[in-house]
C-alpha positions, 0 to 999 in steps of 0.5 A: 694664560694666567686664567688657564694657569690658575685653573690648572693649579686649582685642578691639580690641588683639588683632591690633595689631602691636607696632611703629610704624605710620609705619615699618611700610612697604615704602618704609623706606630701605635702611641706608647702610654703616657707617663702617669707615675713618678720615676727616676732615670740616668738620662731624661730626654725631652722631645721625640723628634730626630734630636731626641731619638738620636740622643736616647739611642746613642746614649744606649750605644755608649753604655747599654746600662744607662737608664734613659727616659724619653718624653714626647708631647705627641707621637715621636716624629709627628712634627718636623722629623716626619714631614720634611723633604727627606734631604739628609745632608752631611753639612753641619752648617746649613751648607758650605757657603754659610759654613765658610762665612761663619766658621772659616777656621773650622770649615775643614774640620766641620766638613770632615765631621759632617761626612763622618756623621752622614756615614754614621747615619747610613751605618745605623740604618743598616745595623737597625734594619730601618727601611727608610729608602736611604739613597746616597744620590747627592744633590744638584743646585740649579740656576734659574736666573743668570746671576745665579751661575756665578754662585754655582761656580763659587760653590763648585770651587769651594767644594773642590778646594776641600777635596770633594767630588764636584761637577759643574754643568752648563744649561744643556748638560743640566737639562740633559740630566733633568728636563726643565726649560728653566735651568741655566746651569747646575752644580752637583755634589754627588756625595754630601746628601742622601735621600730618605723617607723621613717618617720611616727614619723617625719610626725606625729610630723609635723602634731601635730605642725601644728595643735598646730599653729606652722608656718612651712616654708619648702624649707626655709634655714636660710642663716645667722643671724644678731642682731636686735634692742630690743635684737632680732635676724634676721634670713635671708632666700632667700626670707624672714626673721624672727625676734625672741628674742629666737632661737633654732638651730636644724640642726644636721650634717648640717652646720648651720649659727653658725660656732662654732657648726661645730668645734664639729660636725662630719658628717658621712654617715651610710648605710642600706638595706631593704628586701622585705617582708619575706614569712611565711616560711622564717619568721619561719626559723629565729624565732625572735618572740620577734621582739626586735631590734638587734645589734652586739657587734663589734666596727664596729657594725650592727643594724637590726630589723623587720618591721610591714610587716616582712621586715628586715632592716639591716644597720651599719658597715661602718661609712664614713667621707668625707674630709672637713665635706662634705655632698652631695646627691651623698654620700647617695649611696655607692655600696661597702658598700651595697655589704658588708652589703648584704654579712654580711646579708646572713652570719647572715641569710644563710637560707634566701638565695634568698631573695631580697632587695627592698631598699638601702640608706644612710644618714648623722648623727651627731657625736662628740667627746663624742658620745652623745648630747652636748649643747651650746649657742650664741648671749648672750643666745638668740640662743641655740643649741643641736647636736652630737646625734650619731645615738640615736636622735630618742629618745634623741632629745626630751630630748634635746628639753626640755633642749633648751627650759629650757635654752631659758626661763632661767629656772633652772631645773634638766636638765640644772644642768646636767654636760651632759648639762653644758660640751662640748666635745673637738673640733676636729682639722681642716683639714687635721688633722681631716680627718687623725684622723678619718680614722686612728680611723676607721682603728684601730677599724677594727683591734681591731675587728679582734684581739679579741678587743685589742685596739692599741696605737692610740685607747688607746691615744684617750681613755686617751684624752677623745675621745675614742670610745666604742660603 
């Protein structure tokens, strides 16, 4: 059986292109010219992913006369923003359970603001005519082990307590919705998550920024920052510089020119597969007519969804950290992980045997000790930053952009008064302790999944110190 399975996975992966499916398209935009001169701006944005694009666009919406410059080291949306699963969640806290654990006194407020934020994203997509296949499908979390059923019940009860629509399904009902023999139950949040095409969202925001008058310089990494006269900051790039009194640092997992941010950010690599389009018969064999996003309740979880042309994206499970916060293009491919994901895919949908994968890829995401975004400032408040979104940046980065703009213009708002915004997670230790701790945590989570969810002494210690992981 193992030999047959291994052959099946190898055959399914044989012709998969080692590049993100979302960006492997002819409509990928032509890069703008890099910065080659010295220039001034009212606001400088470092980073052209969702965080930077939302910050630039919302600044223009607040005041069209604001002169905004955005600098991106590559092409806008080329990193996490263009290669994720396309789950656009209302949660600002990496899920309701994590929010209840860390911000119990604010959870009603955070959930309300998160739903308003998701509505704002949908509104912007319509106003700017961004064709990113936005679908308000919700997400279903499925149990694939008996102990996970109680976790689903807890999530369902917490959602109902907040007044949300929430549906709990037994094994038969769950398998009736999506035909997988691995499902023992399901919890569906029908309103809190939308599915979309992540690269087309990034490209659409980029286009909207350009049309609003944002000056975008791609191929322009910011190498260092220095103070300028009059309270402004100088942002030095290889061939030019920008002088601005306000700076938003939006570099996600990548080490930017503000060292203290990296003490809190952990770059981890996540991997995904994309199938070829399903035939009509294959599509009928899995059901899934609701088209909701799916994720399992394990600690080492998978996420998967349908695309508009009936492909299946299947990712997650492995979250791999490399010593010294290492980030490199070579790490975007991991054959062992791809084979593991392929094996898990066919265990989930054995009726799809013979289906092939068209793309396989990886990318780095920014996580932190509390698994949701944190905020901070430098240079006496002239520079602000947001990071640590832990895979939920498709939605939460718009909220983070609003926070950064409030802070840069010294506005006292409901957002800036949140403990979520005013507090920060614990800084992680330097190497080699950082790597040892992360790898011990990964090992412990795998053991917990194999032992009915029981957390060992290491995980309990992390829980006690506020660094516990419960996703």
